C-alpha positions as CSV (number, residue, x, y, z in Angstrom):
1,X,-27.2,-3.5,-32.1
2,X,-26.3,-1.0,-29.4
3,X,-23.3,-1.9,-27.4
4,X,-23.9,-1.0,-23.8
5,X,-21.2,0.2,-21.3
6,X,-22.1,-2.4,-18.6
7,X,-23.6,-5.8,-19.0
8,X,-24.3,-7.2,-22.4
9,X,-25.7,-6.1,-25.7
10,X,-29.4,-5.6,-26.4
11,X,-31.3,-4.5,-29.5
12,X,-33.0,-1.2,-29.7
13,X,-33.4,-0.1,-26.0
14,X,-34.0,3.7,-25.6
15,X,-34.4,3.9,-21.9
16,X,-33.9,2.0,-18.6
17,X,-37.3,0.2,-18.8
18,X,-36.7,-0.9,-22.4
19,X,-33.2,-2.1,-21.6
20,X,-34.7,-4.3,-18.8
21,X,-37.5,-5.7,-21.1
22,X,-34.7,-6.6,-23.6
23,X,-32.9,-8.5,-20.8
24,X,-35.6,-10.4,-19.1
25,X,-37.0,-11.6,-22.5
26,X,-33.6,-13.3,-23.3
27,X,-33.5,-17.0,-22.8
28,X,-29.8,-16.6,-22.3
29,X,-30.3,-14.4,-19.2
30,X,-32.5,-17.1,-17.6
31,X,-29.8,-19.7,-18.3
32,X,-26.8,-17.9,-16.7
33,X,-29.0,-16.7,-13.8
34,X,-30.2,-20.3,-12.7
35,X,-27.9,-22.1,-10.2
36,X,-28.7,-25.5,-11.9
37,X,-29.7,-26.1,-15.5
38,X,-32.7,-28.2,-14.7
39,X,-34.4,-25.5,-12.6
40,X,-37.5,-23.9,-14.0
41,X,-37.6,-26.4,-16.8
42,X,-41.1,-27.9,-15.8
43,X,-44.4,-26.0,-15.6
44,X,-44.7,-24.9,-12.0
45,X,-46.6,-22.3,-10.2
46,X,-43.8,-19.8,-10.3
47,X,-41.6,-19.4,-13.4
48,X,-38.2,-17.7,-13.6
49,X,-39.7,-14.4,-14.8
50,X,-42.5,-14.5,-12.3
51,X,-40.0,-14.8,-9.5
52,X,-37.9,-11.7,-10.8
53,X,-41.2,-9.8,-11.1
54,X,-42.2,-10.6,-7.5
55,X,-38.9,-9.6,-6.2
56,X,-39.0,-6.2,-7.8
57,X,-42.7,-5.7,-6.9
58,X,-41.8,-6.3,-3.2
59,X,-39.7,-3.3,-3.3
60,X,-41.5,-0.2,-2.1
61,X,-39.7,1.9,-4.7
62,X,-41.1,-0.1,-7.4
63,X,-43.8,1.5,-9.7
64,X,-46.6,-0.6,-11.1
65,X,-46.3,1.3,-14.5
66,X,-42.7,0.1,-14.7
67,X,-43.4,-3.4,-13.8
68,X,-46.3,-3.8,-16.2
69,X,-44.1,-2.7,-19.0
70,X,-41.2,-5.0,-18.2
71,X,-43.6,-8.0,-17.5
72,X,-46.7,-7.4,-19.4
73,X,-47.6,-11.1,-19.8
74,X,-47.9,-11.5,-16.0
75,X,-50.5,-8.7,-15.6
76,X,-53.2,-11.0,-16.9
77,X,-52.5,-13.6,-14.2
78,X,-53.2,-13.5,-10.5
79,X,-49.9,-14.5,-8.9
80,X,-50.4,-16.4,-5.7
81,X,-47.9,-18.5,-3.8
82,X,-47.1,-19.5,-0.3
83,X,-44.1,-18.0,1.5
84,X,-42.5,-21.4,1.4
85,X,-42.9,-22.0,-2.2
86,X,-41.4,-18.4,-3.0
87,X,-38.6,-19.0,-0.6
88,X,-37.8,-22.3,-2.3
89,X,-38.0,-20.8,-5.8
90,X,-35.7,-17.8,-5.2
91,X,-32.9,-20.2,-3.9
92,X,-32.6,-21.5,-7.5
93,X,-31.7,-18.0,-8.8
94,X,-28.2,-16.6,-8.4
95,X,-27.9,-13.2,-6.8
96,X,-25.9,-12.1,-9.7
97,X,-29.0,-12.1,-11.9
98,X,-30.3,-9.1,-9.8
99,X,-26.8,-7.5,-10.0
100,X,-27.2,-7.8,-13.7
101,X,-30.7,-6.2,-13.6
102,X,-29.2,-3.3,-11.8
103,X,-26.3,-3.0,-14.3
104,X,-28.8,-3.1,-17.2
105,X,-30.9,-0.3,-15.5
106,X,-27.7,1.9,-15.6
107,X,-26.9,1.4,-19.3
108,X,-30.5,1.9,-20.1
109,X,-30.7,5.1,-18.1
110,X,-27.8,6.5,-20.1
111,X,-29.5,5.8,-23.4
112,X,-31.9,8.5,-22.2
113,X,-31.2,12.1,-22.2
114,X,-29.0,13.0,-19.1
115,X,-27.7,16.1,-17.5
116,X,-24.2,17.4,-16.9
117,X,-22.8,20.2,-14.8
118,X,-20.2,22.4,-16.8
119,X,-19.7,19.6,-19.1
120,X,-19.0,17.0,-16.5
121,X,-21.0,14.0,-15.3
122,X,-20.8,14.9,-11.6
123,X,-20.9,11.8,-9.2
124,X,-20.2,11.1,-5.6
125,X,-18.9,8.0,-3.9
126,X,-19.8,7.3,-0.3
127,X,-20.5,4.2,2.1
128,X,-22.9,3.5,4.8
129,X,-23.8,0.8,7.2
130,X,-27.2,-0.9,6.9
131,X,-28.8,-3.2,9.5
132,X,-29.7,-6.6,8.4
133,X,-32.0,-9.3,10.1
134,X,-30.1,-10.6,13.1
135,X,-29.5,-14.0,11.9
136,X,-26.3,-16.0,12.8
137,X,-25.3,-16.7,9.1
138,X,-25.6,-13.0,8.3
139,X,-23.6,-12.0,11.3
140,X,-20.9,-14.5,10.5
141,X,-20.6,-13.2,6.9
142,X,-21.2,-9.5,7.1
143,X,-20.3,-8.8,10.6
144,X,-22.1,-7.3,13.7
145,X,-22.2,-4.0,15.5
146,X,-23.6,-3.0,18.9
147,X,-23.4,-4.7,22.2
148,X,-21.4,-7.8,21.8
149,X,-21.6,-7.4,18.0
150,X,-24.9,-9.0,17.8
151,X,-26.6,-6.6,15.3
152,X,-26.0,-8.0,11.7
153,X,-24.7,-5.1,9.6
154,X,-23.5,-4.9,6.1
155,X,-21.3,-2.1,4.4
156,X,-23.0,-0.4,1.4
157,X,-21.0,1.7,-1.0
158,X,-22.5,3.7,-3.9
159,X,-21.3,5.5,-7.1
160,X,-24.1,7.8,-7.5
161,X,-24.8,10.4,-10.5
162,X,-25.8,13.5,-8.5
163,X,-27.3,15.4,-11.5
164,X,-29.4,12.5,-12.8
165,X,-30.4,10.5,-9.7
166,X,-28.9,7.4,-11.0
167,X,-27.2,4.7,-8.8
168,X,-24.3,3.9,-11.2
169,X,-22.7,1.2,-9.0
170,X,-23.6,-0.5,-5.7
171,X,-21.8,-2.8,-3.4
172,X,-23.0,-4.7,-0.4
173,X,-20.1,-6.2,1.5
174,X,-18.9,-7.3,5.0
175,X,-18.3,-4.3,7.4
176,X,-14.5,-5.2,7.6
177,X,-14.0,-4.3,4.0
178,X,-12.1,-1.0,3.0
179,X,-14.2,1.7,1.5
180,X,-11.1,2.9,-0.6
181,X,-10.9,-0.5,-2.1
182,X,-14.6,-0.3,-2.9
183,X,-14.0,3.1,-4.6
184,X,-11.5,1.6,-6.8
185,X,-14.2,-1.1,-7.8
186,X,-16.6,1.8,-8.6
187,X,-13.8,3.4,-10.9
188,X,-13.5,0.0,-12.8
189,X,-17.3,-0.1,-13.3
190,X,-17.2,3.7,-14.5
191,X,-14.6,2.8,-17.0
192,X,-17.0,0.3,-18.5
193,X,-19.6,3.0,-19.3
194,X,-19.7,3.5,-23.0
195,X,-19.8,7.3,-22.4
196,X,-16.5,7.1,-20.6
197,X,-14.9,5.0,-23.3
198,X,-16.0,7.8,-25.7
199,X,-14.1,10.4,-23.7
200,X,-16.9,11.9,-21.6
201,X,-15.7,14.1,-18.9
202,X,-16.2,12.5,-15.4
203,X,-15.9,14.2,-12.0
204,X,-16.2,12.4,-8.6
205,X,-16.7,14.1,-5.4
206,X,-15.3,12.2,-2.2
207,X,-15.7,13.1,1.5
208,X,-12.8,13.1,3.9
209,X,-12.7,9.4,4.7
210,X,-11.5,8.6,1.2
211,X,-8.3,10.6,0.2
212,X,-5.1,8.4,0.0
213,X,-2.0,8.8,-2.2
214,X,-3.0,5.6,-3.9
215,X,-6.6,6.7,-4.8
216,X,-5.4,10.2,-6.0
217,X,-2.8,8.6,-8.3
218,X,-5.4,6.0,-9.6
219,X,-8.0,8.7,-10.5
220,X,-5.2,10.8,-12.2
221,X,-4.0,8.0,-14.2
222,X,-7.5,7.2,-15.4
223,X,-8.1,11.0,-16.3
224,X,-11.1,11.1,-14.0
225,X,-11.5,14.6,-12.4
226,X,-12.0,14.5,-8.6
227,X,-12.7,16.8,-5.8
228,X,-11.8,15.5,-2.1
229,X,-12.3,16.8,1.2
230,X,-9.1,16.2,3.3
231,X,-8.5,16.1,6.9
232,X,-5.8,18.3,8.5
233,X,-2.4,16.8,8.1
234,X,-3.2,15.2,4.7
235,X,-1.4,18.0,3.1
236,X,1.1,20.6,4.3
237,X,-1.2,23.6,4.8
238,X,1.7,25.8,5.5
239,X,2.7,25.4,1.8
240,X,-0.5,27.4,1.1
241,X,0.7,30.2,3.3
242,X,-2.4,32.5,3.6
243,X,-3.6,31.9,0.2
244,X,-7.1,30.6,-0.6
245,X,-5.6,28.1,-3.1
246,X,-2.3,26.7,-4.5
247,X,-0.3,23.7,-5.6
248,X,1.0,21.4,-3.0
249,X,3.1,18.1,-3.1
250,X,1.6,14.9,-1.8
251,X,4.1,13.5,0.5
252,X,6.8,11.5,-1.4
253,X,4.6,10.6,-4.3
254,X,5.8,13.3,-6.5
255,X,2.1,14.2,-7.2
256,X,1.3,17.8,-7.2
257,X,-2.4,18.7,-6.5
258,X,-4.5,21.9,-6.4
259,X,-5.5,22.6,-2.8
260,X,-8.6,24.8,-2.2
261,X,-9.4,26.5,1.1
262,X,-13.1,27.3,1.4
263,X,-14.1,29.4,4.5
264,X,-17.2,28.1,6.5
265,X,-19.7,30.3,8.5
266,X,-18.3,28.6,11.6
267,X,-15.1,30.4,11.1
268,X,-13.2,27.2,10.1
269,X,-11.9,26.3,6.7
270,X,-12.8,23.4,4.5
271,X,-9.9,22.0,2.6
272,X,-10.2,20.4,-0.8
273,X,-7.8,18.9,-3.1
274,X,-8.4,18.5,-6.9
275,X,-6.8,17.7,-10.2
276,X,-8.9,20.3,-11.9
277,X,-6.9,23.2,-13.2
278,X,-7.9,26.9,-12.7
279,X,-8.8,27.0,-16.4
280,X,-11.2,24.1,-15.9
281,X,-12.7,25.2,-12.6
282,X,-12.3,28.7,-11.0
283,X,-12.1,29.0,-7.3
284,X,-15.5,30.4,-6.8
285,X,-17.1,27.3,-8.2
286,X,-15.9,24.9,-5.5
287,X,-18.3,25.9,-2.8
288,X,-21.3,25.0,-5.1
289,X,-19.6,21.9,-6.5
290,X,-18.8,20.3,-3.1
291,X,-22.3,21.2,-1.8
292,X,-23.6,18.8,-4.5
293,X,-22.2,16.0,-2.5
294,X,-25.1,16.2,-0.2
295,X,-27.2,14.5,-2.9
296,X,-25.8,11.1,-2.1
297,X,-26.5,11.6,1.7
298,X,-30.1,12.4,0.7
299,X,-30.1,9.2,-1.5
300,X,-29.0,7.1,1.3
301,X,-31.7,8.4,3.5
302,X,-34.2,7.6,0.8
303,X,-32.8,4.1,0.1
304,X,-32.5,3.2,4.0
305,X,-36.2,3.8,4.4
306,X,-36.6,0.7,2.0
307,X,-33.7,-1.3,3.4
308,X,-34.7,-1.5,7.0
309,X,-34.4,-4.9,8.8
310,X,-38.0,-5.9,8.3
311,X,-37.9,-5.2,4.5
312,X,-35.4,-7.9,3.7
313,X,-37.4,-10.9,2.5
314,X,-34.9,-13.6,3.3
315,X,-32.3,-14.4,6.0
316,X,-29.7,-16.1,3.8
317,X,-26.5,-14.3,2.5
318,X,-27.7,-14.5,-1.1
319,X,-31.2,-13.4,-0.2
320,X,-29.8,-10.2,1.2
321,X,-27.8,-9.7,-2.1
322,X,-31.0,-10.3,-4.1
323,X,-33.1,-7.9,-2.2
324,X,-30.3,-5.3,-2.3
325,X,-29.8,-5.4,-6.1
326,X,-33.5,-5.6,-6.6
327,X,-33.9,-2.3,-4.6
328,X,-31.1,-0.7,-6.7
329,X,-32.9,-1.7,-9.8
330,X,-36.2,-0.5,-8.7
331,X,-34.7,2.8,-7.7
332,X,-33.3,3.5,-11.2
333,X,-36.6,2.2,-12.8
334,X,-38.6,4.8,-10.7
335,X,-36.2,7.6,-11.8
336,X,-36.7,6.6,-15.4
337,X,-40.4,6.6,-15.2
338,X,-40.5,10.0,-13.5
339,X,-38.2,11.4,-16.3
340,X,-40.5,10.0,-18.9
341,X,-43.5,11.4,-17.3
342,X,-41.9,14.8,-17.0
343,X,-40.9,14.7,-20.7
344,X,-44.5,13.8,-21.7
345,X,-45.9,16.6,-19.7
346,X,-43.4,19.1,-21.1
347,X,-44.3,18.0,-24.5
348,X,-48.0,18.3,-23.8
349,X,-47.5,21.9,-22.4
350,X,-45.6,22.8,-25.4
351,X,-48.2,21.5,-27.7
352,X,-50.8,23.5,-25.7
353,X,-48.8,26.7,-26.3
354,X,-48.8,26.4,-30.1
355,X,-51.2,28.9,-31.7
356,X,-54.1,27.5,-33.6
């Protein structure tokens, strides 16, 4: 039995896809995913697993290869249903069922080989707005932007593994919620990872909208390394003098942090704070390290192409959450399939190179 960092325990999974197979085959998963005990108990056109399959297959990110492995029994059937029947069936499933799928895709991904940078798992946290179908219920729940706030919009926040292309945690919330509070939720998920519990070194990069005395203290207390870009005034820059780095005090908190000044081609300086010591990270590495944060911007661009308004398959609050977590699951499934294909190609090349 392998104890996974997030979610539950599954037997024998070696990667993301096999972890998902282990989950969807469990009757207990179906039981806790249904809104009512009597749902999906009689033979109907669409069973529980078939709805899950269809939800994932609707996402552009999905790969047929991955879906066939998770749902092999469904490949022999032609699944046909009306939009009305599909809409009615999906309402019987809790949106948390899709969140659990995503969580399982994460734990499965970390059963595979994964990369570090200088011994750290390097991640980034960032938030973004996504537009939703302009429905009155969605505007009421998530909020609206634009003229007279009529464009239904949600706030999305990701904890993203930059080196391994894994969406480690994802939240979709009303736009009024605080991004720093969501960052704290991401940290709790990170603490649930088995690798974190075993003492693996974690490093998170934050953009300048995140720094706060409370978040800095929380990261330090959890022994999570961080690099944050800060706005002018967050620290007393005069304490650095003309030096490129130094130790500064954060207000009245009593916390001393390392401040690093990176000159930009524009002639301005980028100011970073971190709890990494000089022994752990030399000054010259911070330019490369902070540049890695661009990976989460690229991931958002990639995801938003699939999360456009017309790609949401329902107009209810729970439908949006179902679609969102199906998207996050499919994104990790695709990465897992690509990694597996690359490993097989590498193994084949290595075999061809062996002398006869």
